N, C-alpha and C positions, 0 to 999 in steps of 0.2 A: 320364185317359182319351186315347188314342190320337190320333194327327193321321190322317185322310184321307188314305190315297194318295194320292205325290203323282204328279202328269206326270214322265216321264220325259224328259229335254232333254240336251243336247250334257253339260254339267255340270251337278251341285248340287253344297252343302258348307255348311263351314263360316264366320263372319270370326268370327264373332263378339264511467397503473389519486420586628521596627518598626522596616522601614528610620526611625526617628526622624528627621524633616528635621531638618536642623541649622538650628538657630536661635545667629547670634549674637547674644549677650545684651546689649544694652549695659547702664548700670547705673544701675542701681535707685537712688530718690531718699527721701528720707526727709524729713519734715515740719521746718521749725523753725520756735524761736515770737520773739517777741517779744524776750526778755530772755537766750533760752536758746541755745546756741550750733547751726550748722545739721547733722546729718551727712551726710555725700558717702555718698552711693551708691558697692556697689561694682563694680564692670567686670565683665560678663560678654561673652568674648571665644568663637567655636569650640560649641561643644558646647554644655554645660548652661547656661543663663543667668544675670545674676548676681543677687541677690539684694540686696536693697537693706538700708542699714543704717537701725539705729532711726532714727526720729527724738528730736531735741535733746527734754530735757523744758522744758515750759514756761513761761510764765508768765501777763500775766494774758491775752493772747490765744490765741484758736486756734491750736494748732500748722500748720503752711501743711503740704500733700503732699507725702510723698516726690517725687522729680524720677521723671523717665519712665523706664518701665522696656522694658532691655536691647530692640533690637529684634533679630526672627528673622533669619538667612541665608538668602542667596536658596533655595539651592535647599540646606543643609545637612542633618545628618544625626540632628540632637538636635534636644528642644521647645522650646517660645518659652519667652522671657524672662520671666522671674517678675516678676509688677510688683513694684515695692516697699511696705511696709508703712506703712499708713496714722500719720502724727502722733497725738502723744495730745494730746488735746483742753486748753488753757488753760481757767480758769475759766468764761469765756463760748463762745466761738466752738469749734467742732467740730472736732477734725481729719476730712481730706477721704481719701480712698482715692486712690489712689495710679494716676495711667492703664494701663491694659493694655496689652500685649505684642501690638505687631502682628504678623500670621501673618506665616510665610514664603510665596515665590513657587506654591507647589507644596508647603507644609508645614503640618502641624498648626496651627490656628488659633490666636491666642495668649488666653492666660486671664484672662481679669480680673483686676486686682488688688481688693483687700481692702477693706472697708469702714474708713471710721474709726468713731475710739471716741467715741464725744460727750464733752466737758469736763461738769465737772457744772454741774449744774442750765441749763447751753447746749442746745444744737439738736442733733437727736442726727446722727449722723456720714452723709453720703452715700457712695452706693457705688458703687465702680465701673466705668469705663466698660463695657461689653462688649465682648468681644474681635472683631476684624474676622475673614472666613476668608477664610485666602490661595485666589490663585485654582484653580480645578481642587480648594480642598482641602477637609479638614475646617469644619463650620460651627464661628464660632467660639463659645465660653461667653459667657453672663452673669457681672455682676463680682458677688462677694458680696455682698450686701444689709446697708449701713451699723445698727451694733447705736446702738441708741436711748442719747442723754444723760440722766442721772441726771433724774428728771422735764424732761425735756427734749422737743424734739419727734424724731418718729421717724423713723426712718432709711429715703430710697426706695432701693429695689431700684436696682442693677446694668440698662445698658441689653440686650438678648439681641444676643448673636450675628445674623450675616446670612447666609442660609442662601444654597451656592450655584445656578450659575445649572443649570434644566433639559436632561436631553440632547432631541436631536433626535429622532424616532421616522422608519424606515426610509421608505422605499418601498412602496407597495402592486402586489402581482404580478399581468399582469392574465393571463387561460385565453387555451388556446388556440385553436386555428378550431375550428371542426366538422365533420368531416367529411359528405360527400356519399355519400347511399345510392347503391348500384348498380342497376344497371337490370331491371324483371322479366320475365318468359316473357311470348312474347303471345298475340294472340287466337285461339282454335281455332277461332271462324267454324261452330261446328257449326251444323247444323240443330235451328230448336224443333221437341219432340212436346206438344201439351197434347192435353188430353181424357183421357177413359179410357180405359184397355188394355184388353186382354183376349189370356188365353194358352192355346195347347195346347202339346203337348208330340208332341215324334218320338226315332225314333234307327234311324240310316241302314238298317238292317236294313227298315223297311220300304216303300221305294220311292231310296232314291239311286242312283245311278250307281256300276257295277263298275270298277274300274282298278283290275286286277291283283288280286293280294292282299286289296285294301283297296277304299275309294272317293272318286269323284272329285264334289264337290260345285259349283251352280251358280254358283260366283265362283271357283273351281278350285284349292279348296285341296283336299287330302289326308288324311281318316282313315283310323281303325283303328276297331275294332268288337269290345268282349266283352261280349257278351250285351248287358245294353241300357245298357253304358257308352262313350261314344265320344268318342277322343282325335284334336286334329287339330293339323297341324305350320302352324308361323310363325300361332302367334294370343295374344292379349293373353294372357301367362299370369302375373303377378303379381298375387297380393292385393291385391285381392277376388276379382283372375280367374282360370281354372282354364285347361289345355289342354283339359276335356272342357266347359267352360262356353261355347255356343255358340248363335246364333236365326237362324233364317230369315226374310225379310221378306215380302209380299203384293208379288206383280209378276202383271205378264201383257204382253202385245202384246211378245214375245221380252226379260221381263226389263227391264221399264221402272225398274224399281226400282234398277239393278245398278249406282246409282253410290253404294248407302252398304253397297257391299263393304268391307271390311277394317274400316267405322266401329264404334263398341264402343257396347252400351249398359249404363245401368245397372238395375239392378228392384230395389225392396225389398220383401219376401213376405210374406204373412199372417203369418210366423211373425215379426216384425222383422227376418230376416237381410234384407243387403244385397250383392247380388255387381253384378260385372261380366260379360260376354259379348259375345264379338264377332262381327257381320256377317256368317255365311261362303252363306248360302243364301235360296232362294229359294220362299215358300210361294205357290204357283202359283194361281190362279183364271183366270176370262174365260176368253180364251183362251189363255191360258198352262196351265188346269188347272180345278178340279173345287173346288178344298178353300175349302166353305163360310165359314168361322169367316176365314179372311182375304177372300172377298168381302162379312161383312157387316160388317167392319171395318178398311178398307185399310188407315187412318193409322194405325192405335192397336195392331192385331195384332199378336202375335210368334209365333211356331212357336217354339217351346223344347226343348234340347236335354234328354231326361227326366234328365242327373244335375241340370241346373239347376235345375227343376223342380221336380225332390225335396226341396235343398238352399231356395227358398224355401218349404216348409211348405206347400203346396196337398192337400187332399186328394183333389180332383176335378179333371180336368181342366177347360180354358173357366169360370177363376172372375171371377164380375168385380168393379167397383169396382175396376181393377187401375191402375198407372200407373208410367211409365217415360218416362227422359231419355237421348239422345245425349252421351256424354262423351269424350275422349282414352282411348286404351286402352293401361293398363299393362305394354307389353311388353317384353321384356328384349333386349340384345341389339342387332343393324345388320338394316339393312332388307336382305332375298334376293329377287333375282331366280333365273330359271330360264327354260330355251325349254320353249315346249310340244312333249309330244311329237308326231312328224309335220310339225310346220313350223317353216319359217326364218324366217319373219317375224312371229312373233308368241310372245311371252313375259306369262311374270307378274311381278307386284312385289306381294310378302307383305312381313310385320311393319312394321308403319307405325304411328305414334301417329297420325294422322290419315286420312281416305281421300287418295288420290290422284287430283286434276281431273285433272291433264294430264303428258303425257311425249311428247318429240321421242326420235327415236333417231338420232343423229348430225346433229341441226340438222333430222330432218323431222317434221313430227305426226304419234301416231298415233292411232288409236284406239282405245273400248273395246269389247272384243264383249259377246255375251248371255251367253258363258259364262267371261265374267270376266280374261280373257287381251286384252292391247293389240297392235293390228297396225296392220303398215304394207305398204306396196303390194308391196314388192318385198324380197327375202332379205338379209337381216341379214347385216354382213362385219363376223366380231369379229377384236378383242376391239371393242366399238362403245359410244358413250359415249351415257349414258341421262341425258337432264335432267326430271327428277324433281318436278314442283309438286305440294303439299297443297291440300287446306281451304283453312288459314290461309293460304294463298299467299305460304308458305315454298317455296324450292328449294332441290337437293343435286343434285350429280352423281356418277354411281356409274357403275361398266365393266360390263359382259355378254358376258361368255363363252360361250363352246362350251358345249354339253352342256344335258340337264332334269334335274340335281342341282343342291338347294339353294346357292344361291351366296352368298359370305357379302361386300356390300358393302363392311367399313368405314368405315359411314358412315349416320348414322340424323339423322331431322329432329329438332331441337330443343323441349324443352317446349311446351307452349302451356296455356295454363288458358281 
């Protein structure tokens, strides 16, 4: 439904990440008997270990074990000395296995001597002693188990080789230091709106003041009209806002709610659509006019542009059970300033994220007029320095030059939430 005609003020408008280790082989020894002659072990030096001679033939006693096997070189390139072959047992005592070769310092482990062969009806031969591992070398192999004598005692197995020492584990790495998060935006300090809202719609042709070929709103914004589609300069235009989405807020007594000029509201419609519109105008009641809807709900009513109203999906004007809230404006670009036409001591400040709360001109405080302009007592010499402080208490400094056309200040307030 159309909005009640508005009182004509001086201004009305829209804000809308294999090396074998060389063992020197010592002579192997063979066992000797009580009646037989002793066999001498062969010398083994250098590469392959010496091989022990065979033991002498035994008489009544068991043959003695061959002498110690050759000893490996400290760091040679050949294998460890081979143990002497065990003496052959006499009629009673068994022959004993030869002693194992010792491993080279860093070479392969000595191999155990072969087990002695048991004498007839004697005791089983004893296994050779297990090889000892070289330092940092391969583990020694155990001697061959002795072969049991005829009807004698079972031979015992050679001793097991000794393993090398275990390695030491590396140190565990430490994690990096956690990064510190950046700071977030400041608070907008927007006014709260609570309670039910109500909406009517309007377009400029219903009574907004003319300014040349366009219109001038109560907050001083300039707009043009095409049918019932009105487009306004310097208001929030990034989705979900648009240059055609704006509202007027109830006001009386010389537009006592003008501090809302340039503020934005978020409205959710009957069809679930949410949009943002800029406050650019007054919906007059009381001493300023006779809009009954604004008078009935001055704290919650909005007079909405026809384009925004249609986007919200309401079939008729002044729907009930609605609500809305103030939000920061999704503007693009920088703050815009310009002189008011015909006045050298008044100017407008537009395209802001939150409403302007105070302004000084070259250090002198300015006051807000009922038609949206900022006023100082004397004529302003240009270029003039303007200090602008918004509702969120953030300040920026811009320059005002002469002329009534929109001036891009090159500066914008930081985001807030």
